[in-house]
C-alpha positions as CSV (number, residue, x, y, z in Angstrom):
1,M,0.0,0.0,0.0
2,S,1.2,3.4,-0.8
3,G,-0.6,5.2,2.0
4,T,-3.2,6.8,-0.2
5,F,-6.2,4.9,1.1
6,C,-7.5,8.1,2.8
7,K,-7.2,10.2,-0.4
8,G,-10.3,12.2,-1.0
9,I,-11.6,11.8,2.6
10,K,-12.1,15.2,4.2
11,P,-10.7,15.6,7.7
12,F,-13.2,16.0,10.5
13,E,-13.4,19.6,11.7
14,E,-13.7,19.9,15.4
15,N,-15.6,22.8,16.6
16,N,-15.6,22.3,20.4
17,E,-14.3,25.8,21.3
18,H,-16.5,27.4,23.9
19,Q,-16.0,30.9,25.1
20,R,-17.6,32.3,28.2
21,F,-17.0,35.6,29.8
22,I,-17.4,36.4,33.5
23,T,-20.4,38.5,34.4
24,R,-20.3,41.7,36.5
25,I,-22.1,39.9,39.3
26,E,-19.6,37.0,39.2
27,S,-16.7,39.4,39.1
28,N,-18.0,41.2,42.1
29,R,-18.5,38.0,44.0
30,L,-15.0,36.8,43.0
31,M,-13.4,40.0,44.2
32,L,-15.3,39.8,47.5
33,A,-14.0,36.3,48.0
34,V,-10.5,37.4,47.1
35,H,-10.5,40.1,49.7
36,Q,-11.8,37.7,52.3
37,S,-9.1,35.2,51.5
38,E,-6.1,34.6,53.7
39,N,-3.9,34.4,50.5
40,I,-2.4,37.9,50.3
41,H,-1.3,37.4,46.7
42,L,-4.8,36.8,45.2
43,K,-5.7,40.5,45.3
44,Y,-2.9,41.1,42.8
45,I,-3.2,38.0,40.7
46,V,-7.0,37.8,40.1
47,P,-7.4,41.3,38.6
48,I,-4.6,40.6,36.2
49,L,-6.3,37.4,35.1
50,I,-9.7,39.1,34.8
51,L,-8.5,42.2,32.9
52,S,-6.0,40.4,30.6
53,G,-8.1,37.4,29.7
54,C,-5.0,35.3,30.0
55,R,-4.8,31.9,31.5
56,R,-2.9,31.4,34.8
57,N,0.0,29.7,33.1
58,E,0.2,32.4,30.4
59,V,0.6,35.0,33.2
60,L,3.2,32.9,35.1
61,I,5.3,32.4,32.0
62,S,5.1,36.0,31.1
63,A,6.1,37.0,34.6
64,A,9.0,34.6,34.7
65,S,10.2,35.9,31.3
66,C,10.0,39.4,32.5
67,A,11.8,38.6,35.8
68,G,14.5,36.8,33.8
69,R,15.1,40.0,31.7
70,L,15.2,42.2,34.8
71,M,17.7,39.9,36.5
72,G,20.0,40.2,33.6
């Protein structure tokens, strides 16, 4: 076989992307929970995530990259 047995078959297109945005009420509840949390770092981290739309790891990688440049 030459590997052409799939010739002419169209690949299946996955369309499982789902976007959801946080509502104002959810945002207010989240920030209230952040301020009540014992974790002192959340009040800095959560607004960055909400305002940027980035995922947690995207922010962490960006911060590490920036810190690396600042350190020389």
